[in-house]
C-alpha positions in Angstrom: 74.4 4.3 -46.9 71.2 5.7 -45.4 69.5 2.3 -46.1 72.3 0.4 -44.4 72.2 2.7 -41.4 68.5 1.9 -40.9 69.2 -1.8 -40.8 72.3 -1.5 -38.7 70.6 0.6 -36.0 67.6 -1.7 -36.0 69.6 -4.9 -35.7 71.8 -3.5 -32.9 68.7 -2.5 -31.0 67.3 -6.0 -31.4 70.6 -7.5 -30.3 70.5 -5.6 -27.0 66.9 -6.6 -26.3 65.2 -3.4 -27.2 61.5 -4.2 -28.0 60.9 -4.6 -31.8 58.5 -1.7 -32.1 61.0 0.7 -30.4 63.8 -0.8 -32.5 61.8 0.1 -35.6 61.5 3.7 -34.5 65.2 4.0 -33.7 66.1 2.6 -37.1 63.6 4.9 -38.8 65.0 8.0 -36.9 68.7 7.2 -37.4 69.1 8.5 -41.0 67.1 11.6 -40.1 69.3 12.6 -37.2 72.6 11.4 -38.5 72.3 12.0 -42.2 69.3 14.3 -42.7 67.7 11.7 -44.9 64.6 9.5 -44.8 62.0 12.3 -44.2 61.3 14.0 -40.9 60.2 13.1 -37.4 56.8 14.6 -38.2 56.4 12.2 -41.1 57.4 9.2 -38.8 54.7 10.2 -36.3 52.1 10.7 -39.1 52.9 7.3 -40.6 52.8 5.6 -37.2 49.2 6.9 -36.6 48.1 6.1 -40.1 49.4 2.6 -39.6 47.2 2.1 -36.6 44.2 3.9 -38.2 43.2 1.0 -40.5 40.0 -1.0 -40.8 41.7 -4.2 -42.0 43.9 -4.2 -39.0 40.9 -4.8 -36.8 40.7 -8.4 -38.1 43.8 -9.2 -36.0 42.4 -8.4 -32.5 39.0 -9.7 -33.4 40.4 -13.1 -34.5 42.5 -13.2 -31.3 39.4 -12.5 -29.1 37.4 -15.1 -31.0 40.1 -17.7 -30.4 40.4 -16.8 -26.7 36.6 -17.2 -26.2 36.6 -20.6 -28.1 39.6 -21.9 -26.2 37.8 -21.3 -22.9 34.5 -22.4 -24.3 35.5 -26.1 -24.5 35.2 -26.2 -28.3 38.4 -28.2 -28.7 37.0 -31.1 -26.6 34.0 -31.4 -29.0 36.3 -31.4 -32.0 38.6 -34.1 -30.6 35.6 -36.3 -29.7 34.3 -36.0 -33.2 37.6 -37.0 -34.9 38.4 -39.6 -32.3 35.1 -41.3 -33.1 36.3 -42.1 -36.6 40.0 -42.7 -36.2 40.6 -43.6 -32.6 40.1 -47.3 -33.0 43.0 -47.6 -35.5 46.7 -47.9 -34.7 48.0 -44.3 -34.1 44.4 -43.1 -34.2 44.4 -41.1 -31.0 47.5 -39.0 -32.0 46.0 -38.6 -35.5 42.8 -37.3 -33.8 44.9 -34.8 -31.9 46.5 -33.6 -35.1 43.2 -33.3 -36.9 41.8 -31.3 -33.9 44.8 -28.9 -34.2 44.2 -28.7 -37.9 40.5 -27.9 -37.5 41.0 -25.7 -34.4 43.4 -23.6 -36.4 40.5 -22.8 -38.7 38.8 -21.3 -35.6 41.6 -19.6 -33.6 44.1 -18.4 -36.3 46.9 -18.6 -33.7 49.5 -21.2 -33.0 49.8 -20.7 -29.2 46.0 -20.5 -28.9 45.7 -23.8 -30.7 48.4 -25.4 -28.6 46.9 -24.2 -25.4 43.3 -25.1 -26.2 43.9 -28.5 -27.7 46.9 -29.4 -25.4 45.0 -28.6 -22.2 42.6 -31.4 -23.0 44.5 -33.8 -25.2 47.9 -34.0 -23.4 46.4 -35.3 -20.1 44.1 -37.6 -22.1 47.0 -39.1 -24.1 49.1 -39.6 -20.9 46.1 -41.4 -19.3 46.1 -43.8 -22.3 49.7 -44.7 -21.7 51.4 -42.4 -24.3 54.8 -40.9 -23.3 54.3 -37.6 -21.6 57.1 -35.7 -23.5 56.1 -37.3 -26.8 52.5 -36.2 -26.4 53.6 -32.7 -25.5 55.9 -32.6 -28.5 53.1 -33.7 -30.8 50.8 -30.9 -29.6 53.6 -28.3 -29.7 54.4 -28.9 -33.4 50.8 -29.6 -34.5 49.8 -26.3 -32.8 51.8 -24.5 -35.5 49.1 -25.5 -37.9 47.0 -22.8 -36.3 48.9 -20.1 -38.2 48.7 -21.9 -41.6 45.1 -23.0 -41.8 42.7 -20.1 -42.5 41.6 -17.8 -41.0 45.3 -17.1 -40.1 46.4 -14.1 -38.2 49.9 -14.2 -39.8 48.2 -14.2 -43.3 46.3 -11.1 -42.2 49.5 -9.4 -41.2 51.2 -10.4 -44.5 48.3 -8.9 -46.3 48.5 -5.7 -44.4 52.3 -5.5 -45.0 52.2 -6.2 -48.7 48.7 -5.5 -50.0 48.2 -9.1 -51.2 44.5 -10.3 -51.0 43.7 -11.8 -47.6 41.2 -14.1 -49.2 43.8 -15.4 -51.7 46.2 -16.0 -48.8 43.6 -17.9 -46.8 42.9 -20.2 -49.8 46.7 -20.6 -50.4 47.1 -22.0 -46.8 44.5 -24.7 -47.0 46.4 -27.4 -49.0 49.8 -26.7 -47.3 48.2 -27.0 -43.9 46.5 -30.3 -44.8 49.8 -31.6 -46.3 51.8 -30.8 -43.2 49.1 -32.5 -41.0 49.2 -35.6 -43.2 52.9 -35.9 -42.9 52.7 -35.6 -39.2 50.0 -38.3 -39.0 52.1 -40.7 -41.1 54.9 -40.4 -38.6 52.5 -40.7 -35.6 51.1 -44.0 -37.1 54.6 -45.3 -37.8 55.7 -44.5 -34.2 52.7 -46.1 -32.6 53.1 -49.3 -34.6 56.8 -49.5 -33.8 56.6 -48.6 -30.1 53.2 -50.1 -29.4 50.1 -48.8 -27.7 47.9 -49.8 -24.7 45.2 -51.0 -27.0 43.0 -52.4 -24.2 42.8 -49.0 -22.5 42.4 -47.1 -25.8 39.6 -49.4 -27.0 37.8 -49.0 -23.6 37.9 -45.2 -24.0 36.8 -45.4 -27.6 34.0 -47.7 -26.7 32.7 -45.1 -24.2 32.9 -42.5 -26.9 31.1 -44.6 -29.5 28.4 -45.5 -27.0 27.1 -42.0 -27.3 26.1 -42.8 -30.9 27.0 -40.8 -33.9 23.8 -38.8 -33.9 24.3 -37.3 -30.5 28.1 -36.8 -31.0 27.4 -35.0 -34.3 24.8 -32.7 -32.8 27.2 -31.9 -29.9 30.1 -31.2 -32.3 28.1 -29.4 -35.0 28.3 -25.8 -33.6 32.1 -26.2 -33.3 32.4 -27.7 -36.9 30.3 -24.8 -38.3 32.5 -22.0 -37.1 35.2 -22.1 -39.9 32.5 -22.8 -42.5 30.5 -19.7 -41.5 33.7 -17.5 -41.3 35.4 -18.6 -44.5 32.2 -19.2 -46.4 31.2 -15.6 -45.8 34.5 -14.4 -47.1 34.6 -16.5 -50.3 30.9 -16.0 -51.0 31.6 -12.2 -51.0 29.1 -11.6 -48.2 31.7 -10.2 -45.7 35.2 -8.9 -45.7 37.9 -10.6 -43.6 37.5 -7.9 -40.9 33.7 -8.4 -40.8 34.2 -12.2 -40.7 36.5 -11.7 -37.7 33.7 -9.8 -36.0 31.3 -12.6 -36.8 33.7 -15.2 -35.4 33.6 -13.3 -32.0 29.8 -13.2 -31.9 29.5 -16.8 -33.0 32.0 -17.9 -30.3 30.0 -16.0 -27.7 26.7 -17.6 -28.8 28.1 -21.1 -28.8 30.0 -20.8 -25.5 27.3 -18.9 -23.6 24.0 -20.3 -24.9 24.7 -23.6 -26.7 27.5 -25.3 -24.7 27.0 -23.1 -21.6 30.7 -23.4 -20.8 31.0 -19.7 -20.1 29.1 -17.2 -18.0 28.8 -13.5 -18.6 31.1 -12.8 -15.6 33.8 -14.8 -17.4 34.0 -12.5 -20.4 35.9 -9.6 -18.8 39.1 -11.7 -18.0 38.9 -13.1 -21.6 38.7 -9.5 -23.0 41.7 -8.6 -20.9 43.6 -11.6 -22.1 43.0 -10.8 -25.7 44.1 -7.2 -25.2 47.3 -8.3 -23.6 48.0 -10.6 -26.5 47.3 -7.9 -29.1 48.8 -5.0 -27.2 52.5 -5.5 -28.1 51.6 -6.5 -31.6 49.5 -3.3 -32.1 52.6 -1.1 -31.5 54.6 -3.2 -33.9 52.0 -2.9 -36.6 51.7 0.9 -36.1 55.5 1.4 -36.2 55.9 -0.9 -39.2 54.2 1.7 -41.4 56.7 4.3 -40.4 59.6 1.9 -40.8 58.4 0.8 -44.2 58.1 4.5 -45.3 61.6 5.2 -44.3 62.9 2.1 -46.1 61.1 3.4 -49.2 62.6 6.9 -48.9 66.1 5.6 -48.4 65.6 3.2 -51.3 66.4 0.2 -49.1 63.9 -2.0 -50.8 65.4 -1.2 -54.2 68.9 -2.0 -52.8 67.8 -5.4 -51.5 65.9 -6.2 -54.8 68.9 -5.3 -56.9 71.2 -7.3 -54.7 69.1 -10.4 -54.9 68.4 -10.2 -58.6 72.1 -9.6 -59.3 73.3 -12.6 -57.3 70.5 -15.1 -58.0 69.1 -16.0 -61.3 66.5 -18.5 -60.2 63.5 -18.1 -58.0 64.0 -21.6 -56.5 67.6 -20.9 -55.5 66.7 -17.7 -53.7 63.7 -19.4 -52.1 66.1 -22.1 -50.8 68.3 -19.5 -49.2 65.3 -17.6 -47.8 63.8 -20.7 -46.3 67.0 -21.3 -44.3 66.9 -17.7 -43.1 63.3 -17.9 -42.2 63.8 -21.1 -40.2 66.6 -19.5 -38.2 64.6 -16.3 -37.6 61.7 -18.3 -36.5 63.8 -19.7 -33.6 64.4 -16.2 -32.2 61.7 -13.9 -33.5 57.9 -14.0 -33.1 55.9 -14.7 -36.2 54.0 -11.4 -36.4 57.0 -9.0 -36.2 59.0 -11.2 -38.6 56.3 -11.0 -41.2 55.8 -7.3 -40.9 59.5 -6.6 -41.3 60.5 -9.2 -43.9 57.5 -9.4 -46.2 57.5 -5.9 -47.7 61.3 -5.8 -48.1 61.7 -9.2 -49.8 58.5 -9.6 -51.8 59.5 -7.2 -54.6 62.8 -9.1 -55.1 61.3 -12.6 -55.3 58.6 -11.4 -57.6 61.3 -10.2 -59.9 62.5 -13.8 -60.1 59.0 -15.1 -60.8 57.8 -16.2 -57.4 54.1 -15.6 -56.8 53.2 -13.3 -53.9 50.8 -15.8 -52.4 53.2 -18.7 -52.7 55.9 -16.6 -51.0 53.6 -15.7 -48.2 52.6 -19.3 -47.6 56.2 -20.4 -47.5 57.2 -17.6 -45.1 54.3 -18.4 -42.7 55.1 -22.1 -42.8 58.8 -21.6 -42.0 58.0 -19.2 -39.1 55.3 -21.6 -37.8 58.0 -24.2 -37.2 59.8 -21.7 -35.1 56.9 -21.7 -32.7 58.0 -25.2 -31.6 61.8 -24.7 -32.0 64.2 -23.8 -29.2 65.2 -21.5 -27.7 62.2 -19.2 -27.9 59.4 -21.4 -29.4 56.2 -20.2 -27.7 54.3 -23.4 -28.5 57.1 -25.4 -26.9 56.8 -23.5 -23.6 53.0 -23.8 -23.7 53.2 -27.6 -24.2 55.9 -27.9 -21.6 53.7 -26.2 -19.0 50.7 -28.4 -19.9 52.7 -31.5 -19.5 54.8 -30.4 -16.5 58.0 -31.1 -18.4 61.0 -28.9 -19.3 60.5 -27.3 -22.7 63.9 -28.5 -23.9 63.0 -32.1 -23.0 59.7 -31.7 -24.9 61.7 -30.3 -27.9 63.8 -33.5 -28.1 60.7 -35.6 -28.5 59.2 -33.1 -30.9 62.1 -33.4 -33.4 60.6 -36.2 -35.5 57.4 -34.2 -35.9 59.5 -31.2 -36.9 61.2 -33.4 -39.5 57.8 -34.5 -40.9 56.9 -30.8 -41.0 60.1 -29.9 -42.9 59.6 -32.7 -45.4 56.1 -31.2 -46.2 57.7 -27.7 -46.3 60.1 -28.9 -49.0 57.2 -29.9 -51.2 55.3 -26.7 -50.5 58.4 -24.6 -51.4 59.3 -26.3 -54.6 55.8 -27.3 -55.8 53.9 -24.0 -55.9 50.8 -25.9 -56.9 50.0 -26.6 -53.2 49.8 -22.8 -52.6 48.1 -21.8 -55.9 45.8 -24.7 -56.8 42.7 -23.3 -55.0 43.1 -19.9 -56.6 42.0 -21.1 -60.0 
């Protein structure tokens, strides 16, 4: 009964638009005040402070800051030019270059909205100038931006690691092949669409000729600093040289060096607004992370996790069946809940149950993040959708309609990722 009370109060608070962090505290305090169970208020406060006092948690704001600096530093333009040089002359090559840019930029920013904003600000106007449909171009970027939370280093994977204790490095490796697979499915649809609807090849070839006139050597040298960022960050982690938190710090300094001294797209006076932007982005999430520790402790004391585990194992005999049900739930939650809070709340509660049915922790984390990343481009609250709509000066719901085929391609890839764990586990050895 105490466990049920925690969830009832929490869900009611969410339903009446109470902030998620405050909803967690209300749910945590309910059994204490109403049933004298679940610990004490002093324990809730202690757990809240201990949740915020964590070294691994520093990786989240640092990756956010690194992504903000790189977004303003013009790195996305260099990446797009590099990929467009190779694929731009083929049918559907320009949209494929945009998807590749989102894929690679996700390995820099770790954030879906940051990827959508940085890549879309440059690519959406460029695609429109080449004759591509405005809403279709925005829909492409809105869905492809979701790759930013799948390709490592991924902020949602860091949050999943914090919530469950699963290795961050393993999660990063687990997201590589699924991210590439989703990008591949989206590119297949983009090529098919461009061949069916046609392209303004004369205008596209003219632009690509201008790009190729630079010569590969000059283009490579210009793109090299941007291409090296994920190699430095992830290479340091997997070589055992740095921890994920230290790698996040390196990403910030690398972004500063590239933007200030190599590309010279930022000046020192530009840094303070960028720091403020990163703090605003992280501020609300920081409260949720702190309160999540107290919320999880109360769930443990009220045996809520055990109740959910027993329910799932009693009603489902196959890991694939329960994963099918959970995927549907995650997709629906992604439409109305931000990725970070959803992971913090769901992961520690559901992971023990799916592990009982033989589902690997890394595989479950990858599927959870992939499902929620679609929600970033799904009405009514998909953040990437609103970012892309603003960039294209189109209503978000109109963009969502043109994004549906890209979402379908994403979902087809998700089915393979869900039912073929090899994609999540292959790189783990």
